[in-house]
C-alpha positions in Angstrom: -24.3 7.3 23.3 -20.6 5.5 22.7 -21.5 5.7 18.6 -22.5 9.8 19.1 -19.4 10.2 20.9 -16.6 8.3 18.3 -19.0 10.3 15.4 -18.5 13.6 17.3 -14.8 13.2 17.9 -14.5 11.8 13.8 -16.1 15.6 12.8 -14.2 17.4 15.5 -11.1 15.6 14.0 -12.3 16.7 10.4 -13.1 20.1 11.4 -9.1 20.8 12.4 -8.0 18.9 9.6 -10.2 21.7 6.8 -8.2 24.4 8.6 -5.1 22.6 7.7 -3.3 21.7 4.2 -4.2 18.2 3.9 -1.9 15.5 2.7 -4.2 14.6 -0.4 -2.9 13.6 -3.8 -6.2 13.5 -6.2 -5.7 12.7 -9.7 -7.8 11.3 -12.2 -6.7 7.5 -13.1 -7.1 5.5 -15.9 -10.8 5.4 -16.6 -13.5 5.4 -19.8 -17.3 6.2 -19.6 -19.2 4.2 -21.7 -21.9 6.1 -23.3 -23.8 3.4 -25.1 -24.7 1.7 -22.0 -23.5 4.9 -19.1 -20.7 3.1 -17.0 -17.5 3.4 -16.1 -14.8 0.9 -16.5 -11.8 2.3 -14.4 -8.2 0.9 -13.0 -7.9 -3.1 -12.9 -10.9 -3.9 -14.3 -10.3 -1.0 -17.4 -7.0 -3.0 -17.5 -7.9 -6.3 -17.7 -10.5 -5.5 -20.6 -8.2 -4.1 -22.7 -6.0 -7.0 -22.2 -7.5 -8.7 -25.2 -7.2 -7.4 -29.1 -11.4 -7.3 -29.3 -12.7 -6.3 -25.6 -16.2 -5.5 -27.1 -15.9 -9.6 -28.9 -14.9 -11.1 -25.6 -16.9 -9.0 -23.1 -19.3 -7.0 -24.6 -19.9 -3.8 -23.1 -20.4 -2.5 -19.2 -23.9 -3.3 -17.6 -22.6 -2.0 -14.3 -20.1 0.2 -12.7 -18.2 -1.8 -10.2 -19.4 -2.5 -6.7 -19.2 -4.8 -3.7 -21.2 -8.2 -4.3 -23.4 -8.5 -0.9 -22.7 -12.2 -0.3 -19.1 -12.5 -1.4 -17.4 -9.0 -0.4 -15.8 -8.3 -3.4 -15.1 -6.0 -5.9 -17.2 -6.6 -9.2 -17.7 -5.5 -12.5 -20.6 -7.3 -14.8 -20.4 -7.0 -18.4 -22.8 -8.5 -21.4 -20.8 -11.5 -21.7 -18.4 -11.6 -18.2 -18.1 -11.0 -14.5 -14.8 -9.4 -13.7 -14.0 -9.8 -9.9 -11.5 -8.0 -8.0 -9.4 -10.4 -5.4 -6.9 -10.0 -3.4 -3.8 -12.1 -4.0 -0.1 -12.2 -2.4 0.8 -10.2 -5.6 -1.9 -7.3 -4.9 -5.6 -7.0 -5.9 -6.2 -8.8 -9.3 -8.9 -9.6 -11.7 -10.2 -12.7 -12.4 -13.1 -14.4 -14.6 -15.7 -15.5 -12.7 -16.3 -18.9 -14.5 -20.1 -17.9 -15.7 -20.6 -21.3 -17.6 -19.9 -23.4 -14.8 -22.0 -21.1 -12.4 -24.9 -21.6 -15.4 -25.0 -24.6 -17.0 -27.5 -27.1 -15.8 -27.8 -30.9 -16.8 -30.8 -32.3 -18.6 -30.4 -30.3 -21.8 -31.1 -32.6 -24.9 -27.8 -33.2 -26.9 -27.6 -32.4 -30.4 -28.0 -35.1 -32.7 -24.0 -35.0 -34.5 -20.9 -36.9 -33.6 -18.4 -35.8 -31.1 -15.7 -38.3 -32.2 -13.7 -37.9 -35.4 -10.8 -36.0 -37.2 -13.4 -32.9 -36.8 -13.5 -33.0 -33.1 -10.7 -33.1 -30.2 -11.3 -34.3 -26.8 -10.3 -32.4 -23.5 -9.5 -33.5 -20.4 -12.7 -32.5 -18.8 -14.3 -35.4 -20.5 -16.1 -33.7 -23.4 -14.8 -32.6 -27.0 -15.1 -29.8 -29.3 -16.3 -30.2 -32.8 -17.1 -28.5 -35.9 -17.2 -24.7 -35.9 -16.9 -24.6 -32.2 -13.5 -25.6 -32.6 -12.6 -23.8 -35.1 -13.8 -21.1 -32.7 -11.7 -22.1 -29.9 -8.7 -22.4 -31.5 -8.9 -18.7 -33.8 -9.9 -16.9 -30.5 -7.4 -18.1 -27.8 -9.8 -20.8 -26.2 -7.5 -22.0 -23.5 -7.1 -18.9 -22.6 -10.5 -17.2 -22.9 -13.0 -19.9 -22.7 -11.4 -22.3 -20.5 -11.8 -26.3 -20.5 -15.8 -27.7 -22.5 -17.7 -28.8 -19.8 -20.6 -30.0 -21.4 -21.8 -31.9 -25.0 -23.2 -30.2 -27.4 -27.0 -28.9 -26.6 -30.1 -27.7 -27.6 -31.5 -24.7 -26.3 -34.2 -22.5 -26.5 -34.1 -24.4 -30.9 -30.1 -23.6 -30.7 -26.5 -26.0 -30.2 -24.9 -24.3 -27.7 -22.0 -25.4 -25.7 -20.6 -24.6 -22.4 -17.5 -23.9 -21.5 -15.8 -22.8 -18.3 -16.1 -19.0 -18.8 -18.4 -18.7 -21.8 -21.4 -20.5 -23.6 -21.1 -21.0 -28.0 -24.2 -20.5 -30.0 -24.6 -21.5 -34.0 -26.7 -19.5 -35.9 -26.3 -21.1 -39.4 -28.5 -18.8 -40.7 -25.6 -15.8 -40.4 -22.8 -14.9 -42.9 -20.2 -17.4 -43.6 -17.6 -16.7 -40.6 -20.3 -15.5 -38.3 -22.1 -18.2 -37.4 -20.5 -18.6 -34.2 -21.3 -16.5 -31.1 -21.1 -16.1 -27.3 -23.6 -15.6 -25.4 -24.4 -13.1 -22.9 -23.6 -15.0 -20.0 -22.9 -11.7 -18.0 -26.8 -10.1 -18.5 -27.7 -13.7 -17.9 -26.3 -14.5 -14.8 -26.6 -10.6 -13.3 -30.4 -10.5 -14.0 -30.7 -14.4 -12.4 -28.7 -13.7 -9.4 -28.6 -10.3 -8.9 -31.5 -9.3 -10.2 -30.9 -5.1 -9.2 -32.0 -2.4 -11.3 -30.6 -0.1 -9.8 -26.6 -1.3 -10.9 -28.3 -1.5 -14.3 -28.8 2.8 -14.3 -26.7 4.6 -16.1 -24.0 6.1 -14.2 -23.3 9.5 -15.6 -20.1 11.9 -15.2 -20.6 13.9 -12.0 -21.2 17.4 -13.0 -23.0 19.1 -15.9 -19.7 20.1 -17.6 -19.1 16.4 -17.7 -15.4 16.5 -15.0 -15.5 13.6 -12.5 -14.9 14.0 -8.8 -12.6 15.5 -7.6 -12.3 13.5 -3.7 -10.3 14.8 -0.7 -9.3 12.0 1.5 -8.4 12.5 4.9 -7.0 10.4 7.3 -6.5 10.1 10.8 -5.3 7.4 14.0 -7.2 7.4 16.9 -4.4 7.3 18.7 -1.2 9.1 17.8 1.0 7.2 20.3 0.3 3.8 21.5 1.3 1.0 23.1 3.0 -2.3 21.4 -0.2 -4.2 21.2 -2.8 -2.0 21.7 -5.7 -1.6 19.4 -5.2 1.2 16.9 -8.5 2.2 15.0 -7.7 4.1 11.6 -10.7 6.2 10.0 -10.3 7.5 6.5 -12.8 10.9 5.3 -14.0 11.7 1.9 -15.2 14.4 0.5 -15.7 16.0 -2.9 -14.7 19.4 -4.0 -17.6 20.9 -2.5 -16.4 19.4 1.2 -19.4 17.2 1.0 -19.4 13.6 2.3 -19.1 11.2 -0.9 -20.6 7.5 0.3 -20.1 4.1 -1.5 -16.4 4.8 -1.9 -13.7 2.1 -2.7 -11.0 2.5 0.2 -7.7 0.4 0.5 -5.0 1.1 3.6 -1.6 0.2 3.2 1.2 0.7 6.5 4.5 0.9 6.4 6.6 -0.4 8.9 10.1 0.5 9.6 11.9 -2.3 8.5 10.3 -1.5 5.0 7.7 -4.3 5.5 4.0 -3.1 4.2 0.3 -4.9 5.1 -2.7 -3.8 3.7 -5.9 -3.7 4.3 -9.7 -3.2 2.1 -12.0 -1.5 4.3 -15.6 -1.1 4.2 -16.9 1.7 1.7 -17.6 4.7 2.9 -21.2 5.4 4.4 -22.9 8.2 4.5 -21.0 10.6 6.6 -18.0 9.9 3.9 -16.3 7.6 6.8 -14.9 4.5 6.7 -13.1 2.6 9.9 -11.1 -0.3 10.6 -9.6 -1.7 13.6 -6.5 -3.3 14.2 -3.9 -4.5 17.2 -0.9 -2.1 17.3 2.1 -4.0 16.5 5.3 -4.7 18.4 7.8 -2.5 17.6 10.3 -0.7 19.8 9.5 2.1 21.9 9.1 5.1 19.4 8.8 3.2 16.1 6.8 5.0 13.5 4.4 3.2 11.6 3.0 5.2 8.5 -0.2 4.7 6.7 -1.4 5.5 3.2 -5.6 5.4 2.3 -6.3 5.0 -1.3 -9.9 5.3 -2.7 -11.7 4.7 -5.8 -15.1 6.5 -6.8 -16.1 6.7 -11.0 -12.9 6.6 -12.5 -11.6 9.1 -9.8 -8.9 8.5 -7.6 -7.0 10.0 -4.1 -5.1 9.5 -1.7 -4.3 10.5 1.9 -1.6 9.9 5.0 -1.1 9.5 8.3 1.5 7.7 11.1 1.2 6.9 14.9 4.1 5.6 16.6 4.7 3.2 19.9 5.0 5.1 22.9 5.5 2.3 25.5 
């Protein structure tokens, strides 16, 4: 009964909001639709993807859109050779590379019968050396930043010489032309198939309508109490609809509170539910009476972003 009353309250607020001029700023974010695999790369994920000289070489094509990992609750996106994790830091949300080499390496594989010392090898403080063509490849492609440290000797896997690093695995293909004999394994695809194994996430996510245009999301933001006492519980509701006023579920939502002294607090909310609603509760700050707290909700879905604003006031 309590949940039904809450939903009814939200729907009433939304009905009122639709009759007013909503405070919405919707715009197409920097985004790319990759037709080869049918997936989007956008926002921080796209900026990280384009931060290298040859994204296809280092990361491959995207094999999923970004989604919330059900275990870590982190926003992630899988590529053929990598996984990007969007993590909250003191500087704000940032992309970090998942250490797929470390996550996938298993001890016990037979070692390659080759020397691992001498002038063609280099020891690393991880306790392993990189040698021959693998070392040339490591140096040529910014190994310290892109591949991490070696975490294994050269091993024989499926009849090939391989070596694991923090983020990648190198493979030796002697039958290929000179200069092309070292390849990076598709660790992103391997890890996804082994651990996530959700075929729905691999399905193509084409543009939202036949004309090829994206969603034009609308955002309405409500506070349960516009006037509230210091230290009381406040609840914020974020309602997301498309250009046809239909609820949009699975939307990534973030809310920033702006206080009178210029400080801010950021909250990452759950994705919107089937009614297009995301909500969170918090304790209102201890501020002088009549202090106003402004808030902005920012959402992202399929390469589109939008924002909405609201406020509440400390009244006693």
